[in-house]
PyMOL CGO cylinders between C-alpha atoms (Angstrom):
from pymol import cmd
from pymol.cgo import CYLINDER

trace = [
    CYLINDER, 20.88, -22.39, 9.36, 23.99, -24.43, 10.01, 0.3, 1, 1, 1, 1, 1, 1,
    CYLINDER, 23.99, -24.43, 10.01, 27.20, -22.82, 11.22, 0.3, 1, 1, 1, 1, 1, 1,
    CYLINDER, 27.20, -22.82, 11.22, 30.31, -24.20, 9.53, 0.3, 1, 1, 1, 1, 1, 1,
    CYLINDER, 30.31, -24.20, 9.53, 33.42, -24.90, 11.60, 0.3, 1, 1, 1, 1, 1, 1,
    CYLINDER, 33.42, -24.90, 11.60, 35.35, -22.62, 9.27, 0.3, 1, 1, 1, 1, 1, 1,
    CYLINDER, 35.35, -22.62, 9.27, 36.01, -18.92, 9.67, 0.3, 1, 1, 1, 1, 1, 1,
    CYLINDER, 36.01, -18.92, 9.67, 37.07, -16.31, 7.19, 0.3, 1, 1, 1, 1, 1, 1,
    CYLINDER, 37.07, -16.31, 7.19, 40.44, -14.57, 7.33, 0.3, 1, 1, 1, 1, 1, 1,
    CYLINDER, 40.44, -14.57, 7.33, 38.71, -11.67, 9.10, 0.3, 1, 1, 1, 1, 1, 1,
    CYLINDER, 38.71, -11.67, 9.10, 37.30, -14.02, 11.79, 0.3, 1, 1, 1, 1, 1, 1,
    CYLINDER, 37.30, -14.02, 11.79, 33.76, -14.05, 10.41, 0.3, 1, 1, 1, 1, 1, 1,
    CYLINDER, 33.76, -14.05, 10.41, 31.74, -17.22, 10.93, 0.3, 1, 1, 1, 1, 1, 1,
    CYLINDER, 31.74, -17.22, 10.93, 30.43, -19.00, 7.84, 0.3, 1, 1, 1, 1, 1, 1,
    CYLINDER, 30.43, -19.00, 7.84, 26.95, -20.47, 7.56, 0.3, 1, 1, 1, 1, 1, 1,
    CYLINDER, 26.95, -20.47, 7.56, 24.84, -22.55, 5.20, 0.3, 1, 1, 1, 1, 1, 1,
    CYLINDER, 24.84, -22.55, 5.20, 21.07, -22.24, 4.77, 0.3, 1, 1, 1, 1, 1, 1,
    CYLINDER, 21.07, -22.24, 4.77, 19.38, -25.10, 2.90, 0.3, 1, 1, 1, 1, 1, 1,
    CYLINDER, 19.38, -25.10, 2.90, 16.68, -24.10, 0.42, 0.3, 1, 1, 1, 1, 1, 1,
    CYLINDER, 16.68, -24.10, 0.42, 16.00, -27.42, -1.24, 0.3, 1, 1, 1, 1, 1, 1,
    CYLINDER, 16.00, -27.42, -1.24, 16.86, -31.11, -0.99, 0.3, 1, 1, 1, 1, 1, 1,
    CYLINDER, 16.86, -31.11, -0.99, 16.24, -33.33, -4.01, 0.3, 1, 1, 1, 1, 1, 1,
    CYLINDER, 16.24, -33.33, -4.01, 16.89, -36.98, -4.73, 0.3, 1, 1, 1, 1, 1, 1,
    CYLINDER, 16.89, -36.98, -4.73, 19.16, -37.35, -7.76, 0.3, 1, 1, 1, 1, 1, 1,
    CYLINDER, 19.16, -37.35, -7.76, 17.41, -39.15, -10.59, 0.3, 1, 1, 1, 1, 1, 1,
    CYLINDER, 17.41, -39.15, -10.59, 18.84, -40.87, -13.60, 0.3, 1, 1, 1, 1, 1, 1,
    CYLINDER, 18.84, -40.87, -13.60, 21.13, -43.61, -14.69, 0.3, 1, 1, 1, 1, 1, 1,
    CYLINDER, 21.13, -43.61, -14.69, 23.63, -44.46, -11.96, 0.3, 1, 1, 1, 1, 1, 1,
    CYLINDER, 23.63, -44.46, -11.96, 22.89, -41.30, -9.99, 0.3, 1, 1, 1, 1, 1, 1,
    CYLINDER, 22.89, -41.30, -9.99, 22.22, -42.55, -6.48, 0.3, 1, 1, 1, 1, 1, 1,
    CYLINDER, 22.22, -42.55, -6.48, 22.36, -39.58, -4.13, 0.3, 1, 1, 1, 1, 1, 1,
    CYLINDER, 22.36, -39.58, -4.13, 20.95, -36.21, -3.18, 0.3, 1, 1, 1, 1, 1, 1,
    CYLINDER, 20.95, -36.21, -3.18, 21.39, -32.58, -4.12, 0.3, 1, 1, 1, 1, 1, 1,
    CYLINDER, 21.39, -32.58, -4.12, 21.17, -29.80, -1.54, 0.3, 1, 1, 1, 1, 1, 1,
    CYLINDER, 21.17, -29.80, -1.54, 20.78, -26.23, -2.76, 0.3, 1, 1, 1, 1, 1, 1,
    CYLINDER, 20.78, -26.23, -2.76, 21.17, -23.25, -0.50, 0.3, 1, 1, 1, 1, 1, 1,
    CYLINDER, 21.17, -23.25, -0.50, 23.02, -20.13, 0.51, 0.3, 1, 1, 1, 1, 1, 1,
    CYLINDER, 23.02, -20.13, 0.51, 26.51, -19.94, 1.94, 0.3, 1, 1, 1, 1, 1, 1,
    CYLINDER, 26.51, -19.94, 1.94, 27.67, -16.72, 3.54, 0.3, 1, 1, 1, 1, 1, 1,
    CYLINDER, 27.67, -16.72, 3.54, 29.85, -14.90, 6.01, 0.3, 1, 1, 1, 1, 1, 1,
    CYLINDER, 29.85, -14.90, 6.01, 27.81, -11.78, 6.81, 0.3, 1, 1, 1, 1, 1, 1,
    CYLINDER, 27.81, -11.78, 6.81, 29.42, -9.73, 4.05, 0.3, 1, 1, 1, 1, 1, 1,
    CYLINDER, 29.42, -9.73, 4.05, 28.57, -12.08, 1.21, 0.3, 1, 1, 1, 1, 1, 1,
    CYLINDER, 28.57, -12.08, 1.21, 25.80, -14.57, 0.50, 0.3, 1, 1, 1, 1, 1, 1,
    CYLINDER, 25.80, -14.57, 0.50, 25.76, -16.76, -2.57, 0.3, 1, 1, 1, 1, 1, 1,
    CYLINDER, 25.76, -16.76, -2.57, 24.01, -19.80, -3.96, 0.3, 1, 1, 1, 1, 1, 1,
    CYLINDER, 24.01, -19.80, -3.96, 25.69, -23.16, -3.68, 0.3, 1, 1, 1, 1, 1, 1,
    CYLINDER, 25.69, -23.16, -3.68, 24.75, -26.67, -4.82, 0.3, 1, 1, 1, 1, 1, 1,
    CYLINDER, 24.75, -26.67, -4.82, 26.09, -29.63, -2.86, 0.3, 1, 1, 1, 1, 1, 1,
    CYLINDER, 26.09, -29.63, -2.86, 25.76, -33.06, -4.48, 0.3, 1, 1, 1, 1, 1, 1,
    CYLINDER, 25.76, -33.06, -4.48, 26.11, -36.08, -2.20, 0.3, 1, 1, 1, 1, 1, 1,
    CYLINDER, 26.11, -36.08, -2.20, 26.57, -39.50, -3.72, 0.3, 1, 1, 1, 1, 1, 1,
    CYLINDER, 26.57, -39.50, -3.72, 29.32, -41.65, -5.16, 0.3, 1, 1, 1, 1, 1, 1,
    CYLINDER, 29.32, -41.65, -5.16, 31.34, -38.53, -6.04, 0.3, 1, 1, 1, 1, 1, 1,
    CYLINDER, 31.34, -38.53, -6.04, 30.45, -35.54, -3.82, 0.3, 1, 1, 1, 1, 1, 1,
    CYLINDER, 30.45, -35.54, -3.82, 30.64, -32.18, -5.56, 0.3, 1, 1, 1, 1, 1, 1,
    CYLINDER, 30.64, -32.18, -5.56, 30.13, -28.55, -4.54, 0.3, 1, 1, 1, 1, 1, 1,
    CYLINDER, 30.13, -28.55, -4.54, 29.24, -25.88, -7.12, 0.3, 1, 1, 1, 1, 1, 1,
    CYLINDER, 29.24, -25.88, -7.12, 29.43, -22.19, -6.24, 0.3, 1, 1, 1, 1, 1, 1,
    CYLINDER, 29.43, -22.19, -6.24, 26.92, -20.54, -8.60, 0.3, 1, 1, 1, 1, 1, 1,
    CYLINDER, 26.92, -20.54, -8.60, 28.37, -17.04, -8.20, 0.3, 1, 1, 1, 1, 1, 1,
    CYLINDER, 28.37, -17.04, -8.20, 31.73, -18.23, -9.51, 0.3, 1, 1, 1, 1, 1, 1,
    CYLINDER, 31.73, -18.23, -9.51, 30.06, -17.80, -12.91, 0.3, 1, 1, 1, 1, 1, 1,
    CYLINDER, 30.06, -17.80, -12.91, 27.15, -15.42, -12.34, 0.3, 1, 1, 1, 1, 1, 1,
    CYLINDER, 27.15, -15.42, -12.34, 28.71, -12.86, -9.98, 0.3, 1, 1, 1, 1, 1, 1,
    CYLINDER, 28.71, -12.86, -9.98, 32.43, -13.49, -10.30, 0.3, 1, 1, 1, 1, 1, 1,
    CYLINDER, 32.43, -13.49, -10.30, 33.50, -10.18, -8.72, 0.3, 1, 1, 1, 1, 1, 1,
    CYLINDER, 33.50, -10.18, -8.72, 31.49, -10.74, -5.53, 0.3, 1, 1, 1, 1, 1, 1,
    CYLINDER, 31.49, -10.74, -5.53, 32.54, -14.38, -5.33, 0.3, 1, 1, 1, 1, 1, 1,
    CYLINDER, 32.54, -14.38, -5.33, 36.23, -13.60, -5.82, 0.3, 1, 1, 1, 1, 1, 1,
    CYLINDER, 36.23, -13.60, -5.82, 36.14, -11.16, -2.89, 0.3, 1, 1, 1, 1, 1, 1,
    CYLINDER, 36.14, -11.16, -2.89, 34.50, -13.87, -0.75, 0.3, 1, 1, 1, 1, 1, 1,
    CYLINDER, 34.50, -13.87, -0.75, 37.03, -16.44, -1.98, 0.3, 1, 1, 1, 1, 1, 1,
    CYLINDER, 37.03, -16.44, -1.98, 39.94, -14.21, -0.87, 0.3, 1, 1, 1, 1, 1, 1,
    CYLINDER, 39.94, -14.21, -0.87, 38.52, -14.11, 2.68, 0.3, 1, 1, 1, 1, 1, 1,
    CYLINDER, 38.52, -14.11, 2.68, 38.07, -17.88, 3.08, 0.3, 1, 1, 1, 1, 1, 1,
    CYLINDER, 38.07, -17.88, 3.08, 39.85, -21.17, 2.48, 0.3, 1, 1, 1, 1, 1, 1,
    CYLINDER, 39.85, -21.17, 2.48, 37.71, -22.57, -0.34, 0.3, 1, 1, 1, 1, 1, 1,
    CYLINDER, 37.71, -22.57, -0.34, 38.99, -26.13, 0.19, 0.3, 1, 1, 1, 1, 1, 1,
    CYLINDER, 38.99, -26.13, 0.19, 37.92, -26.07, 3.86, 0.3, 1, 1, 1, 1, 1, 1,
    CYLINDER, 37.92, -26.07, 3.86, 34.55, -24.53, 3.07, 0.3, 1, 1, 1, 1, 1, 1,
    CYLINDER, 34.55, -24.53, 3.07, 33.92, -27.13, 0.36, 0.3, 1, 1, 1, 1, 1, 1,
    CYLINDER, 33.92, -27.13, 0.36, 34.81, -29.96, 2.76, 0.3, 1, 1, 1, 1, 1, 1,
    CYLINDER, 34.81, -29.96, 2.76, 32.57, -28.48, 5.48, 0.3, 1, 1, 1, 1, 1, 1,
    CYLINDER, 32.57, -28.48, 5.48, 29.62, -28.13, 3.08, 0.3, 1, 1, 1, 1, 1, 1,
    CYLINDER, 29.62, -28.13, 3.08, 30.05, -31.72, 1.90, 0.3, 1, 1, 1, 1, 1, 1,
    CYLINDER, 30.05, -31.72, 1.90, 30.18, -32.99, 5.49, 0.3, 1, 1, 1, 1, 1, 1,
    CYLINDER, 30.18, -32.99, 5.49, 27.05, -31.01, 6.43, 0.3, 1, 1, 1, 1, 1, 1,
    CYLINDER, 27.05, -31.01, 6.43, 25.18, -32.35, 3.39, 0.3, 1, 1, 1, 1, 1, 1,
    CYLINDER, 25.18, -32.35, 3.39, 26.16, -35.93, 4.21, 0.3, 1, 1, 1, 1, 1, 1,
    CYLINDER, 26.16, -35.93, 4.21, 25.03, -35.43, 7.79, 0.3, 1, 1, 1, 1, 1, 1,
    CYLINDER, 25.03, -35.43, 7.79, 21.67, -33.97, 6.76, 0.3, 1, 1, 1, 1, 1, 1,
    CYLINDER, 21.67, -33.97, 6.76, 21.07, -36.77, 4.24, 0.3, 1, 1, 1, 1, 1, 1,
    CYLINDER, 21.07, -36.77, 4.24, 22.09, -39.35, 6.82, 0.3, 1, 1, 1, 1, 1, 1,
    CYLINDER, 22.09, -39.35, 6.82, 19.53, -37.82, 9.20, 0.3, 1, 1, 1, 1, 1, 1,
    CYLINDER, 19.53, -37.82, 9.20, 16.82, -38.14, 6.58, 0.3, 1, 1, 1, 1, 1, 1,
    CYLINDER, 16.82, -38.14, 6.58, 17.62, -41.80, 6.13, 0.3, 1, 1, 1, 1, 1, 1,
    CYLINDER, 17.62, -41.80, 6.13, 17.40, -42.50, 9.85, 0.3, 1, 1, 1, 1, 1, 1,
    CYLINDER, 17.40, -42.50, 9.85, 21.11, -43.30, 10.09, 0.3, 1, 1, 1, 1, 1, 1,
    CYLINDER, 21.11, -43.30, 10.09, 22.04, -40.14, 11.97, 0.3, 1, 1, 1, 1, 1, 1,
    CYLINDER, 22.04, -40.14, 11.97, 20.41, -37.22, 13.70, 0.3, 1, 1, 1, 1, 1, 1,
    CYLINDER, 20.41, -37.22, 13.70, 21.25, -33.79, 12.35, 0.3, 1, 1, 1, 1, 1, 1,
    CYLINDER, 21.25, -33.79, 12.35, 19.96, -31.97, 15.44, 0.3, 1, 1, 1, 1, 1, 1,
    CYLINDER, 19.96, -31.97, 15.44, 22.27, -31.07, 18.30, 0.3, 1, 1, 1, 1, 1, 1,
    CYLINDER, 22.27, -31.07, 18.30, 24.76, -33.90, 17.88, 0.3, 1, 1, 1, 1, 1, 1,
    CYLINDER, 24.76, -33.90, 17.88, 28.36, -33.49, 17.03, 0.3, 1, 1, 1, 1, 1, 1,
    CYLINDER, 28.36, -33.49, 17.03, 30.38, -36.40, 15.74, 0.3, 1, 1, 1, 1, 1, 1,
    CYLINDER, 30.38, -36.40, 15.74, 34.14, -36.66, 15.73, 0.3, 1, 1, 1, 1, 1, 1,
    CYLINDER, 34.14, -36.66, 15.73, 35.57, -35.79, 12.34, 0.3, 1, 1, 1, 1, 1, 1,
    CYLINDER, 35.57, -35.79, 12.34, 32.46, -33.92, 11.14, 0.3, 1, 1, 1, 1, 1, 1,
    CYLINDER, 32.46, -33.92, 11.14, 32.66, -30.26, 10.17, 0.3, 1, 1, 1, 1, 1, 1,
    CYLINDER, 32.66, -30.26, 10.17, 29.59, -28.39, 11.27, 0.3, 1, 1, 1, 1, 1, 1,
    CYLINDER, 29.59, -28.39, 11.27, 26.73, -28.22, 13.68, 0.3, 1, 1, 1, 1, 1, 1,
    CYLINDER, 26.73, -28.22, 13.68, 23.14, -27.13, 13.88, 0.3, 1, 1, 1, 1, 1, 1,
    CYLINDER, 23.14, -27.13, 13.88, 22.62, -23.98, 15.91, 0.3, 1, 1, 1, 1, 1, 1,
    CYLINDER, 22.62, -23.98, 15.91, 19.52, -25.21, 17.72, 0.3, 1, 1, 1, 1, 1, 1,
    CYLINDER, 19.52, -25.21, 17.72, 19.59, -28.08, 20.23, 0.3, 1, 1, 1, 1, 1, 1,
    CYLINDER, 19.59, -28.08, 20.23, 16.39, -29.61, 18.86, 0.3, 1, 1, 1, 1, 1, 1,
    CYLINDER, 16.39, -29.61, 18.86, 13.56, -28.61, 16.57, 0.3, 1, 1, 1, 1, 1, 1,
    CYLINDER, 13.56, -28.61, 16.57, 10.98, -26.37, 18.24, 0.3, 1, 1, 1, 1, 1, 1,
    CYLINDER, 10.98, -26.37, 18.24, 8.12, -28.70, 17.37, 0.3, 1, 1, 1, 1, 1, 1,
    CYLINDER, 8.12, -28.70, 17.37, 9.84, -31.51, 19.32, 0.3, 1, 1, 1, 1, 1, 1,
    CYLINDER, 9.84, -31.51, 19.32, 10.47, -29.27, 22.31, 0.3, 1, 1, 1, 1, 1, 1,
    CYLINDER, 10.47, -29.27, 22.31, 6.76, -28.62, 22.83, 0.3, 1, 1, 1, 1, 1, 1,
    CYLINDER, 6.76, -28.62, 22.83, 5.41, -32.02, 21.80, 0.3, 1, 1, 1, 1, 1, 1,
]
cmd.load_cgo(trace, "trace")
């Protein structure tokens, strides 16, 4: 779970839980897709974050559960949440490529952080 540096209008913290990371395949599609859940404690919905030449965030419930999503959308700043999700995805992908660590670091200008200081398996190894 990653806490986003964005809060809802009611002060609730937003989080993102990654389910899946896939390399984008196909003609001219260099990048990755992260799928997961974004939520604020009152709402949880699926989101797809594509990182590559043109980053894109797709909120699945905007089509599948529009009523629930619209209530969530009224409580948050969708532009800020989209930017935070994109930044988190870029950070995670950078960590996979060895260019950045996604555990416990915080870089200037990045929106988000990992809740744990380091993975448990590293702490005991």
